[in-house]
OpenMM code with the backbone's topology and positions (N, CA, C; nanometers):
from openmm import Vec3, app, unit

residues = "ARG ARG HIS TRP ILE ALA PHE LEU ARG LYS MET LEU PRO ALA LEU ILE GLY PHE GLY VAL LEU LEU ALA GLY PHE TRP PHE ALA ASN PHE LEU PRO GLY THR GLN TYR ILE LEU ARG THR LEU LEU VAL LEU LEU VAL LEU GLY ASP LEU ALA ALA LEU ILE TRP GLY THR ILE ASP TYR PHE ASN ASP TRP LEU ALA ILE THR ASP GLN ARG VAL VAL HIS GLN GLU LYS VAL LEU PHE VAL ASN GLU TRP ARG LYS GLN ALA PRO LEU GLU GLN ILE GLN ASN VAL ASP PHE SER THR THR TRP LEU GLY LYS ILE LEU ASP TYR GLY THR LEU THR ILE ALA THR ALA ALA THR ALA GLY THR ILE THR PHE ASP PHE SER THR GLY PHE SER GLN LEU ARG THR VAL ILE LEU LYS GLN ARG GLU GLN ARG ARG ARG SER THR THR ALA ALA SER LYS MET THR ILE HIS ARG ALA LEU GLU SER ARG LEU GLY ILE".split()
positions = [
    Vec3(-3.2105, -2.1974, -1.1171),
    Vec3(-3.1211, -2.1883, -1.0031),
    Vec3(-3.1852, -2.2505, -0.8804),
    Vec3(-3.1038, -2.2713, -0.7844),
    Vec3(-3.1524, -2.3278, -0.6594),
    Vec3(-3.2226, -2.2210, -0.5754),
    Vec3(-3.2968, -2.2662, -0.4778),
    Vec3(-3.3684, -2.1795, -0.3845),
    Vec3(-3.2664, -2.1029, -0.2991),
    Vec3(-3.3066, -1.9879, -0.2471),
    Vec3(-3.2157, -1.9058, -0.1671),
    Vec3(-3.1721, -1.9764, -0.0394),
    Vec3(-3.2473, -2.0732, 0.0063),
    Vec3(-3.2101, -2.1449, 0.1285),
    Vec3(-3.0820, -2.2258, 0.1054),
    Vec3(-3.0569, -2.2710, -0.0176),
    Vec3(-2.9324, -2.3412, -0.0493),
    Vec3(-2.8143, -2.2460, -0.0379),
    Vec3(-2.8351, -2.1215, -0.0790),
    Vec3(-2.7305, -2.0190, -0.0657),
    Vec3(-2.7011, -1.9935, 0.0817),
    Vec3(-2.8059, -1.9816, 0.1613),
    Vec3(-2.7886, -1.9583, 0.3043),
    Vec3(-2.7162, -2.0759, 0.3699),
    Vec3(-2.7488, -2.1971, 0.3281),
    Vec3(-2.6838, -2.3161, 0.3836),
    Vec3(-2.5342, -2.3166, 0.3537),
    Vec3(-2.4959, -2.2717, 0.2329),
    Vec3(-2.3539, -2.2630, 0.1974),
    Vec3(-2.2831, -2.1527, 0.2757),
    Vec3(-2.3536, -2.0437, 0.2992),
    Vec3(-2.2926, -1.9267, 0.3615),
    Vec3(-2.2924, -1.9305, 0.5138),
    Vec3(-2.3771, -2.0113, 0.5738),
    Vec3(-2.3935, -2.0086, 0.7187),
    Vec3(-2.2631, -2.0319, 0.7967),
    Vec3(-2.1801, -2.1306, 0.7631),
    Vec3(-2.0548, -2.1463, 0.8394),
    Vec3(-1.9639, -2.0233, 0.8299),
    Vec3(-1.9537, -1.9654, 0.7107),
    Vec3(-1.8685, -1.8471, 0.6951),
    Vec3(-1.9272, -1.7271, 0.7688),
    Vec3(-2.0589, -1.7135, 0.7694),
    Vec3(-2.1216, -1.6023, 0.8415),
    Vec3(-2.1054, -1.6176, 0.9922),
    Vec3(-2.1177, -1.7396, 1.0415),
    Vec3(-2.0954, -1.7644, 1.1845),
    Vec3(-1.9495, -1.7356, 1.2198),
    Vec3(-1.8588, -1.7802, 1.1331),
    Vec3(-1.7169, -1.7519, 1.1552),
    Vec3(-1.6884, -1.6027, 1.1571),
    Vec3(-1.7544, -1.5294, 1.0700),
    Vec3(-1.7367, -1.3847, 1.0655),
    Vec3(-1.7849, -1.3221, 1.1966),
    Vec3(-1.8970, -1.3693, 1.2488),
    Vec3(-1.9465, -1.3183, 1.3778),
    Vec3(-1.8517, -1.3485, 1.4917),
    Vec3(-1.7940, -1.4695, 1.4923),
    Vec3(-1.6980, -1.5068, 1.5964),
    Vec3(-1.5732, -1.4192, 1.5881),
    Vec3(-1.5276, -1.3919, 1.4663),
    Vec3(-1.4098, -1.3066, 1.4501),
    Vec3(-1.4372, -1.1629, 1.4942),
    Vec3(-1.5565, -1.1123, 1.4674),
    Vec3(-1.5915, -0.9784, 1.5164),
    Vec3(-1.5939, -0.9756, 1.6691),
    Vec3(-1.6446, -1.0824, 1.7295),
    Vec3(-1.6424, -1.0910, 1.8756),
    Vec3(-1.4983, -1.0972, 1.9261),
    Vec3(-1.4098, -1.1617, 1.8527),
    Vec3(-1.2675, -1.1661, 1.8885),
    Vec3(-1.2043, -1.0288, 1.8857),
    Vec3(-1.2377, -0.9489, 1.7838),
    Vec3(-1.1883, -0.8106, 1.7789),
    Vec3(-1.2387, -0.7314, 1.8995),
    Vec3(-1.3642, -0.7497, 1.9321),
    Vec3(-1.4216, -0.6776, 2.0457),
    Vec3(-1.3540, -0.7205, 2.1754),
    Vec3(-1.3292, -0.8509, 2.1903),
    Vec3(-1.2645, -0.9035, 2.3098),
    Vec3(-1.1200, -0.8534, 2.3210),
    Vec3(-1.0517, -0.8391, 2.2058),
    Vec3(-0.9121, -0.7932, 2.2061),
    Vec3(-0.8998, -0.6522, 2.2624),
    Vec3(-1.0044, -0.5726, 2.2539),
    Vec3(-1.0003, -0.4371, 2.3098),
    Vec3(-0.9893, -0.4383, 2.4615),
    Vec3(-1.0341, -0.5425, 2.5262),
    Vec3(-1.0333, -0.5492, 2.6719),
    Vec3(-0.9061, -0.6123, 2.7282),
    Vec3(-0.8225, -0.6675, 2.6429),
    Vec3(-0.6975, -0.7270, 2.6886),
    Vec3(-0.5917, -0.6176, 2.7072),
    Vec3(-0.5047, -0.6328, 2.8059),
    Vec3(-0.4006, -0.5310, 2.8252),
    Vec3(-0.2970, -0.5367, 2.7134),
    Vec3(-0.2406, -0.4257, 2.6777),
    Vec3(-0.1395, -0.4176, 2.5724),
    Vec3(-0.2040, -0.3914, 2.4369),
    Vec3(-0.1207, -0.3875, 2.3331),
    Vec3(-0.1704, -0.3538, 2.1987),
    Vec3(-0.2226, -0.4746, 2.1216),
    Vec3(-0.1810, -0.5955, 2.1584),
    Vec3(-0.2298, -0.7200, 2.0981),
    Vec3(-0.2097, -0.7254, 1.9458),
    Vec3(-0.0874, -0.6893, 1.9005),
    Vec3(-0.0587, -0.6908, 1.7568),
    Vec3(-0.0709, -0.8304, 1.6961),
    Vec3(-0.0192, -0.9287, 1.7664),
    Vec3(-0.0220, -1.0659, 1.7123),
    Vec3(-0.1660, -1.1160, 1.7028),
    Vec3(-0.2452, -1.0940, 1.8058),
    Vec3(-0.3845, -1.1378, 1.8038),
    Vec3(-0.4635, -1.0656, 1.6951),
    Vec3(-0.4429, -0.9350, 1.6842),
    Vec3(-0.5151, -0.8581, 1.5812),
    Vec3(-0.4720, -0.8995, 1.4403),
    Vec3(-0.3436, -0.9259, 1.4207),
    Vec3(-0.2948, -0.9710, 1.2893),
    Vec3(-0.3554, -1.1064, 1.2545),
    Vec3(-0.3579, -1.1964, 1.3528),
    Vec3(-0.4189, -1.3276, 1.3312),
    Vec3(-0.5676, -1.3144, 1.2977),
    Vec3(-0.6371, -1.2275, 1.3687),
    Vec3(-0.7797, -1.2066, 1.3424),
    Vec3(-0.8028, -1.1474, 1.2031),
    Vec3(-0.7170, -1.0541, 1.1612),
    Vec3(-0.7304, -0.9961, 1.0270),
    Vec3(-0.7092, -1.1034, 0.9212),
    Vec3(-0.6102, -1.1904, 0.9402),
    Vec3(-0.5871, -1.2993, 0.8447),
    Vec3(-0.7064, -1.3944, 0.8402),
    Vec3(-0.7639, -1.4242, 0.9543),
    Vec3(-0.8812, -1.5110, 0.9574),
    Vec3(-1.0022, -1.4444, 0.8908),
    Vec3(-1.0171, -1.3128, 0.9083),
    Vec3(-1.1259, -1.2404, 0.8412),
    Vec3(-1.1070, -1.2469, 0.6895),
    Vec3(-0.9830, -1.2305, 0.6426),
    Vec3(-0.9567, -1.2399, 0.4982),
    Vec3(-0.9890, -1.3805, 0.4460),
    Vec3(-0.9522, -1.4838, 0.5237),
    Vec3(-0.9865, -1.6209, 0.4844),
    Vec3(-1.1362, -1.6429, 0.4820),
    Vec3(-1.2048, -1.5863, 0.5797),
    Vec3(-1.3506, -1.5981, 0.5857),
    Vec3(-1.4157, -1.5244, 0.4687),
    Vec3(-1.3610, -1.4091, 0.4332),
    Vec3(-1.4121, -1.3338, 0.3178),
    Vec3(-1.3925, -1.4138, 0.1894),
    Vec3(-1.2768, -1.4795, 0.1777),
    Vec3(-1.2526, -1.5659, 0.0609),
    Vec3(-1.3538, -1.6806, 0.0566),
    Vec3(-1.3880, -1.7372, 0.1728),
    Vec3(-1.4876, -1.8450, 0.1781),
    Vec3(-1.6248, -1.7931, 0.1362),
    Vec3(-1.6590, -1.6716, 0.1755),
    Vec3(-1.7871, -1.6122, 0.1341),
    Vec3(-1.7926, -1.5925, -0.0169),
    Vec3(-1.6844, -1.5434, -0.0748),
    Vec3(-1.6794, -1.5230, -0.2207),
    Vec3(-1.6866, -1.6564, -0.2932),
    Vec3(-1.6103, -1.7559, -0.2456),
    Vec3(-1.6111, -1.8877, -0.3081),
    Vec3(-1.7508, -1.9505, -0.3004),
    Vec3(-1.8170, -1.9395, -0.1849),
    Vec3(-1.9512, -1.9957, -0.1690),
    Vec3(-2.0530, -1.9289, -0.2597),
    Vec3(-2.0404, -1.7978, -0.2774),
    Vec3(-2.1309, -1.7247, -0.3667),
    Vec3(-2.1132, -1.7706, -0.5104),
    Vec3(-1.9886, -1.7818, -0.5547),
    Vec3(-1.9620, -1.8280, -0.6919),
    Vec3(-2.0104, -1.9724, -0.7086),
    Vec3(-1.9870, -2.0553, -0.6073),
    Vec3(-2.0303, -2.1949, -0.6144),
    Vec3(-2.1824, -2.2051, -0.6233),
    Vec3(-2.2531, -2.1187, -0.5546),
    Vec3(-2.3997, -2.1208, -0.5600),
    Vec3(-2.4496, -2.0823, -0.6995),
    Vec3(-2.3902, -1.9819, -0.7604),
    Vec3(-2.4410, -1.9304, -0.8871),
    Vec3(-2.3964, -2.0100, -1.0094),
    Vec3(-2.3055, -2.1071, -0.9963),
    Vec3(-2.2645, -2.1814, -1.1155),
    Vec3(-2.3264, -2.3215, -1.1245),
    Vec3(-2.4260, -2.3499, -1.0413),
    Vec3(-2.5032, -2.4744, -1.0519),
    Vec3(-2.6404, -2.4400, -1.1097),
    Vec3(-2.6828, -2.5113, -1.2128),
    Vec3(-2.8105, -2.4770, -1.2750),
    Vec3(-2.8748, -2.5978, -1.3419),
    Vec3(-3.0030, -2.5808, -1.3713),
    Vec3(-3.0825, -2.6780, -1.4452),
    Vec3(-3.1439, -2.6033, -1.5627),
    Vec3(-3.1203, -2.6539, -1.6835),
    Vec3(-3.1734, -2.5883, -1.8030),
    Vec3(-3.2674, -2.6844, -1.8759),
    Vec3(-3.3792, -2.6300, -1.9193),
    Vec3(-3.4762, -2.7069, -1.9973),
    Vec3(-3.4845, -2.6406, -2.1334),
    Vec3(-3.4425, -2.7130, -2.2360),
    Vec3(-3.4469, -2.6581, -2.3710),
    Vec3(-3.5535, -2.7322, -2.4512),
    Vec3(-3.5630, -2.7008, -2.5793),
    Vec3(-3.6608, -2.7692, -2.6635),
    Vec3(-3.6116, -2.9069, -2.7083),
    Vec3(-3.4890, -2.9448, -2.6682),
    Vec3(-3.4369, -3.0750, -2.7061),
    Vec3(-3.3951, -3.1621, -2.5880),
    Vec3(-3.3554, -3.0997, -2.4754),
    Vec3(-3.3032, -3.1792, -2.3635),
    Vec3(-3.3153, -3.1043, -2.2322),
    Vec3(-3.2911, -3.1795, -2.1248),
    Vec3(-3.2802, -3.1239, -1.9902),
    Vec3(-3.1344, -3.1403, -1.9493),
    Vec3(-3.0734, -3.0311, -1.9023),
    Vec3(-2.9319, -3.0320, -1.8665),
    Vec3(-2.9174, -2.9843, -1.7221),
    Vec3(-2.8403, -3.0593, -1.6438),
    Vec3(-2.8093, -3.0209, -1.5055),
    Vec3(-2.6583, -3.0103, -1.4934),
    Vec3(-2.6094, -2.8922, -1.4528),
    Vec3(-2.4659, -2.8722, -1.4353),
    Vec3(-2.4351, -2.8428, -1.2902),
    Vec3(-2.3354, -2.9118, -1.2397),
    Vec3(-2.2804, -2.8872, -1.1060),
    Vec3(-2.1341, -2.8525, -1.1258),
    Vec3(-2.0917, -2.7440, -1.0651),
    Vec3(-1.9531, -2.7026, -1.0778),
    Vec3(-1.9039, -2.6591, -0.9412),
    Vec3(-1.7924, -2.7163, -0.8970),
    Vec3(-1.7269, -2.6739, -0.7744),
    Vec3(-1.5994, -2.6029, -0.8186),
    Vec3(-1.5915, -2.4747, -0.7905),
    Vec3(-1.4834, -2.3895, -0.8384),
    Vec3(-1.3470, -2.4467, -0.8019),
    Vec3(-1.2603, -2.4600, -0.9003),
    Vec3(-1.1238, -2.5104, -0.8879),
    Vec3(-1.1158, -2.6579, -0.8485),
    Vec3(-1.2293, -2.7281, -0.8425),
    Vec3(-1.2259, -2.8687, -0.8019),
    Vec3(-1.2743, -2.9589, -0.9152),
    Vec3(-1.4026, -2.9492, -0.9520),
    Vec3(-1.4549, -3.0325, -1.0600),
    Vec3(-1.5789, -2.9703, -1.1217),
    Vec3(-1.6202, -3.0298, -1.2308),
    Vec3(-1.7417, -2.9880, -1.3007),
    Vec3(-1.8011, -3.1114, -1.3657),
    Vec3(-1.9314, -3.1266, -1.3534),
    Vec3(-1.9970, -3.2360, -1.4229),
    Vec3(-2.1331, -3.1900, -1.4734),
    Vec3(-2.1758, -3.2567, -1.5766),
    Vec3(-2.3015, -3.2209, -1.6411),
    Vec3(-2.3754, -3.3485, -1.6767),
    Vec3(-2.5041, -3.3512, -1.6443),
    Vec3(-2.5919, -3.4616, -1.6830),
    Vec3(-2.6968, -3.4039, -1.7767),
    Vec3(-2.7247, -3.4770, -1.8814),
    Vec3(-2.8288, -3.4324, -1.9733),
    Vec3(-2.9058, -3.5516, -2.0266),
    Vec3(-3.0296, -3.5239, -2.0614),
    Vec3(-3.1150, -3.6286, -2.1154),
    Vec3(-3.2041, -3.5683, -2.2233),
    Vec3(-3.2153, -3.6357, -2.3375),
    Vec3(-3.3077, -3.5886, -2.4406),
    Vec3(-3.4514, -3.5936, -2.3887),
    Vec3(-3.5331, -3.5012, -2.4341),
    Vec3(-3.6717, -3.4940, -2.3878),
    Vec3(-3.7498, -3.6216, -2.4179),
    Vec3(-3.7172, -3.6871, -2.5293),
    Vec3(-3.7904, -3.8087, -2.5667),
    Vec3(-3.7701, -3.9206, -2.4655),
    Vec3(-3.6603, -3.9155, -2.3916),
    Vec3(-3.6277, -4.0249, -2.3008),
    Vec3(-3.6694, -3.9978, -2.1563),
    Vec3(-3.7364, -3.8870, -2.1318),
    Vec3(-3.7844, -3.8585, -1.9969),
    Vec3(-3.9089, -3.9423, -1.9711),
    Vec3(-3.9047, -4.0182, -1.8624),
    Vec3(-4.0158, -4.1059, -1.8288),
    Vec3(-4.1030, -4.0496, -1.7171),
    Vec3(-4.0409, -3.9833, -1.6193),
    Vec3(-4.1169, -3.9350, -1.5049),
    Vec3(-4.0482, -3.8126, -1.4451),
    Vec3(-4.1292, -3.7203, -1.3919),
    Vec3(-4.0795, -3.6030, -1.3219),
    Vec3(-4.1419, -3.6049, -1.1834),
    Vec3(-4.0565, -3.6131, -1.0808),
    Vec3(-4.1054, -3.6266, -0.9436),
    Vec3(-4.0445, -3.5171, -0.8571),
    Vec3(-4.1108, -3.4883, -0.7476),
    Vec3(-4.0673, -3.3835, -0.6560),
    Vec3(-4.0893, -3.4308, -0.5132),
    Vec3(-3.9875, -3.4191, -0.4306),
    Vec3(-4.0027, -3.4531, -0.2888),
    Vec3(-3.9547, -3.3351, -0.2051),
    Vec3(-4.0159, -3.3199, -0.0896),
    Vec3(-3.9840, -3.2059, -0.0054),
    Vec3(-3.9987, -3.2428, 0.1414),
    Vec3(-3.9545, -3.1542, 0.2273),
    Vec3(-3.9680, -3.1710, 0.3721),
    Vec3(-4.0720, -3.0718, 0.4217),
    Vec3(-4.0988, -3.0726, 0.5522),
    Vec3(-4.1973, -2.9786, 0.6063),
    Vec3(-4.1495, -2.8345, 0.5879),
    Vec3(-4.0180, -2.8093, 0.6048),
    Vec3(-3.9659, -2.6742, 0.5827),
    Vec3(-3.9704, -2.6384, 0.4344),
    Vec3(-3.9460, -2.7377, 0.3492),
    Vec3(-3.9540, -2.7163, 0.2051),
    Vec3(-4.0936, -2.6797, 0.1603),
    Vec3(-4.1948, -2.7385, 0.2243),
    Vec3(-4.3331, -2.7034, 0.1912),
    Vec3(-4.3622, -2.5586, 0.2277),
    Vec3(-4.3104, -2.5159, 0.3428),
    Vec3(-4.3339, -2.3788, 0.3866),
    Vec3(-4.2619, -2.2785, 0.2957),
    Vec3(-4.1352, -2.3085, 0.2614),
    Vec3(-4.0541, -2.2154, 0.1829),
    Vec3(-4.0554, -2.2445, 0.0327),
    Vec3(-4.1312, -2.3451, -0.0117),
    Vec3(-4.1457, -2.3810, -0.1529),
    Vec3(-4.0139, -2.4227, -0.2178),
    Vec3(-3.9532, -2.5278, -0.1641),
    Vec3(-3.8376, -2.5880, -0.2296),
    Vec3(-3.8380, -2.7375, -0.2021),
    Vec3(-3.7616, -2.8096, -0.2815),
    Vec3(-3.7519, -2.9537, -0.2647),
    Vec3(-3.6548, -3.0121, -0.3649),
    Vec3(-3.6594, -3.1426, -0.3815),
    Vec3(-3.5695, -3.2125, -0.4731),
    Vec3(-3.6473, -3.2570, -0.5964),
    Vec3(-3.6048, -3.2104, -0.7113),
    Vec3(-3.6640, -3.2474, -0.8396),
    Vec3(-3.5884, -3.3686, -0.8922),
    Vec3(-3.6604, -3.4754, -0.9241),
    Vec3(-3.5995, -3.5967, -0.9777),
    Vec3(-3.6620, -3.6272, -1.1129),
    Vec3(-3.5775, -3.6358, -1.2141),
    Vec3(-3.6235, -3.6648, -1.3500),
    Vec3(-3.5710, -3.8034, -1.3866),
    Vec3(-3.6627, -3.8984, -1.4000),
    Vec3(-3.6261, -4.0355, -1.4378),
    Vec3(-3.6232, -4.0444, -1.5895),
    Vec3(-3.5137, -4.0983, -1.6427),
    Vec3(-3.4980, -4.1059, -1.7875),
    Vec3(-3.4608, -4.2473, -1.8301),
    Vec3(-3.4781, -4.2722, -1.9584),
    Vec3(-3.4330, -4.3976, -2.0176),
    Vec3(-3.2946, -4.3790, -2.0782),
    Vec3(-3.2381, -4.2607, -2.0621),
    Vec3(-3.1062, -4.2309, -2.1174),
    Vec3(-2.9971, -4.2903, -2.0289),
    Vec3(-2.8736, -4.2811, -2.0756),
    Vec3(-2.7612, -4.3327, -1.9976),
    Vec3(-2.7397, -4.2508, -1.8705),
    Vec3(-2.7940, -4.1306, -1.8653),
    Vec3(-2.7814, -4.0476, -1.7455),
    Vec3(-2.8592, -4.1059, -1.6282),
    Vec3(-2.9557, -4.1926, -1.6550),
    Vec3(-3.0368, -4.2519, -1.5484),
    Vec3(-3.1337, -4.1509, -1.4925),
    Vec3(-3.1085, -4.1020, -1.3726),
    Vec3(-3.1938, -3.9992, -1.3149),
    Vec3(-3.1143, -3.8700, -1.2989),
    Vec3(-3.1834, -3.7614, -1.3170),
    Vec3(-3.1252, -3.6295, -1.2956),
    Vec3(-3.1912, -3.5743, -1.1702),
    Vec3(-3.1096, -3.5418, -1.0702),
    Vec3(-3.1605, -3.4927, -0.9431),
    Vec3(-3.1093, -3.3515, -0.9206),
    Vec3(-3.2013, -3.2617, -0.8903),
    Vec3(-3.1657, -3.1222, -0.8646),
    Vec3(-3.2275, -3.0828, -0.7318),
    Vec3(-3.1436, -3.0706, -0.6287),
    Vec3(-3.1950, -3.0400, -0.4956),
    Vec3(-3.2135, -2.8889, -0.4772),
    Vec3(-3.2953, -2.8549, -0.3816),
    Vec3(-3.3302, -2.7157, -0.3497),
    Vec3(-3.3885, -2.6418, -0.4704),
    Vec3(-3.4634, -2.7130, -0.5540),
    Vec3(-3.5300, -2.6466, -0.6661),
    Vec3(-3.6615, -2.5869, -0.6169),
    Vec3(-3.7068, -2.4881, -0.6875),
    Vec3(-3.8291, -2.4179, -0.6495),
    Vec3(-3.9250, -2.4137, -0.7678),
    Vec3(-4.0510, -2.3959, -0.7427),
    Vec3(-4.1506, -2.3879, -0.8496),
    Vec3(-4.1702, -2.5195, -0.9217),
    Vec3(-4.1928, -2.6272, -0.8465),
    Vec3(-4.2012, -2.7605, -0.9074),
    Vec3(-4.3093, -2.7700, -1.0133),
    Vec3(-4.4291, -2.7214, -0.9837),
    Vec3(-4.5387, -2.7381, -1.0800),
    Vec3(-4.5054, -2.6689, -1.2119),
    Vec3(-4.4411, -2.5537, -1.2042),
    Vec3(-4.4021, -2.4828, -1.3263),
    Vec3(-4.2939, -2.5610, -1.4008),
    Vec3(-4.1936, -2.6122, -1.3293),
    Vec3(-4.0878, -2.6910, -1.3936),
    Vec3(-4.1451, -2.8165, -1.4593),
    Vec3(-4.2320, -2.8866, -1.3885),
    Vec3(-4.2921, -3.0085, -1.4416),
    Vec3(-4.3740, -2.9784, -1.5670),
    Vec3(-4.4517, -2.8705, -1.5623),
    Vec3(-4.5327, -2.8316, -1.6779),
    Vec3(-4.4446, -2.8011, -1.7980),
    Vec3(-4.3369, -2.7267, -1.7767),
    Vec3(-4.2469, -2.6912, -1.8872),
    Vec3(-4.1808, -2.8154, -1.9454),
    Vec3(-4.1329, -2.9050, -1.8592),
    Vec3(-4.0663, -3.0263, -1.9079),
    Vec3(-4.1626, -3.1122, -1.9888),
    Vec3(-4.2818, -3.1346, -1.9356),
    Vec3(-4.3782, -3.2197, -2.0069),
    Vec3(-4.4273, -3.1537, -2.1354),
    Vec3(-4.4447, -3.0223, -2.1344),
    Vec3(-4.4860, -2.9506, -2.2555),
    Vec3(-4.3769, -2.9583, -2.3628),
    Vec3(-4.2520, -2.9363, -2.3230),
    Vec3(-4.1413, -2.9444, -2.4193),
    Vec3(-4.1265, -3.0875, -2.4720),
    Vec3(-4.1462, -3.1867, -2.3846),
    Vec3(-4.1371, -3.3266, -2.4282),
    Vec3(-4.2443, -3.3576, -2.5318),
    Vec3(-4.3671, -3.3099, -2.5072),
    Vec3(-4.4766, -3.3348, -2.6012),
    Vec3(-4.4524, -3.2634, -2.7342),
    Vec3(-4.4037, -3.1405, -2.7299),
    Vec3(-4.3724, -3.0684, -2.8534),
    Vec3(-4.2612, -3.1380, -2.9307),
    Vec3(-4.1630, -3.1880, -2.8591),
    Vec3(-4.0528, -3.2602, -2.9241),
    Vec3(-4.1040, -3.3889, -2.9889),
    Vec3(-4.1947, -3.4593, -2.9211),
    Vec3(-4.2517, -3.5816, -2.9769),
    Vec3(-4.3303, -3.5518, -3.1034),
    Vec3(-4.4107, -3.4466, -3.0989),
    Vec3(-4.4882, -3.4080, -3.2182),
    Vec3(-4.3977, -3.3680, -3.3331),
    Vec3(-4.2928, -3.2944, -3.3026),
    Vec3(-4.1989, -3.2503, -3.4060),
    Vec3(-4.1284, -3.3692, -3.4693),
    Vec3(-4.0866, -3.4650, -3.3877),
    Vec3(-4.0198, -3.5843, -3.4396),
    Vec3(-4.1150, -3.6670, -3.5253),
    Vec3(-4.2395, -3.6806, -3.4817),
    Vec3(-4.3397, -3.7554, -3.5582),
    Vec3(-4.3661, -3.6878, -3.6916),
    Vec3(-4.3807, -3.5556, -3.6892),
    Vec3(-4.4064, -3.4813, -3.8128),
    Vec3(-4.2873, -3.4912, -3.9075),
    Vec3(-4.1667, -3.4838, -3.8537),
    Vec3(-4.0474, -3.4928, -3.9382),
    Vec3(-4.0362, -3.6308, -4.0015),
    Vec3(-4.0670, -3.7362, -3.9268),
    Vec3(-4.0579, -3.8703, -3.9847),
    Vec3(-4.1666, -3.8920, -4.0900),
    Vec3(-4.2859, -3.8367, -4.0680),
    Vec3(-4.3920, -3.8474, -4.1690),
    Vec3(-4.3531, -3.7724, -4.2951),
    Vec3(-4.2896, -3.6568, -4.2790),
    Vec3(-4.2475, -3.5788, -4.3951),
    Vec3(-4.1374, -3.6516, -4.4721),
    Vec3(-4.0482, -3.7188, -4.4014),
    Vec3(-3.9428, -3.7955, -4.4660),
    Vec3(-4.0026, -3.9101, -4.5471),
    Vec3(-4.0986, -3.9799, -4.4904),
    Vec3(-4.1661, -4.0885, -4.5618),
    Vec3(-4.2398, -4.0337, -4.6836),
    Vec3(-4.3059, -3.9191, -4.6649),
    Vec3(-4.3792, -3.8557, -4.7747),
    Vec3(-4.2847, -3.8206, -4.8904),
    Vec3(-4.1704, -3.7615, -4.8603),
    Vec3(-4.0732, -3.7234, -4.9650),
    Vec3(-4.0146, -3.8463, -5.0331),
    Vec3(-3.9897, -3.9535, -4.9546),
    Vec3(-3.9357, -4.0751, -5.0127),
    Vec3(-4.0359, -4.1375, -5.1096),
    Vec3(-4.1638, -4.1373, -5.0714),
    Vec3(-4.2672, -4.1909, -5.1626),
    Vec3(-4.2795, -4.1057, -5.2877),
    Vec3(-4.2764, -3.9745, -5.2715),
    Vec3(-4.2843, -3.8852, -5.3878),
    Vec3(-4.1698, -3.9084, -5.4843),
    Vec3(-4.0491, -3.9261, -5.4313),
    Vec3(-3.9346, -3.9460, -5.5202),
    Vec3(-3.9408, -4.0819, -5.5897),
    Vec3(-3.9886, -4.1847, -5.5226),
    Vec3(-4.0007, -4.3162, -5.5843),
    Vec3(-4.1088, -4.3196, -5.6909),
    Vec3(-4.2178, -4.2490, -5.6639),
    Vec3(-4.3277, -4.2487, -5.7608),
    Vec3(-4.3104, -4.1431, -5.8685),
    Vec3(-4.2085, -4.0570, -5.8502),
    Vec3(-4.1820, -3.9536, -5.9496),
    Vec3(-4.2829, -3.8413, -5.9470),
    Vec3(-4.3404, -3.8153, -5.8344),
    Vec3(-4.4416, -3.7083, -5.8228),
    Vec3(-4.3729, -3.5803, -5.7838),
] * unit.nanometer
topology = app.Topology()
chain = topology.addChain("A")
for resn in residues:
    res = topology.addResidue(resn, chain)
    for name in ("N", "CA", "C"):
        topology.addAtom(name, app.Element.getBySymbol(name[0]), res)
């Protein structure tokens, strides 16, 4: 998953809007009369802001990067809008890079870029955390996959020779 700062970045406009609406409720108390129209409008805006908070939370939790024993998969999903997925086999990963800003260094997040020889090209995952651990896992899985493929091809050659020689 992404770093918590990405969640805060998604939520900040809705949280600021919520604060402004609370200030509007407070201000409405000082106006003469009952202010039904203003209060109704503010309640509707609070409901819209609450919907934005829920949508942002769901949007944050449905983006992920998965590293398996066969491939690296990055999924981005925008609720009710679109979904896309990039994946690359471990054998085709050429480089794993990480870039960050001064704030990213302090809070331990940055952009993970995986360069591949696959049709996916590069896989970029922003606001990722724990780069050294991610890089270690990707390179370890890639090496294990390479060894497994080499062993499987040697075993296939071995079986083919045995069957031809009748052993």
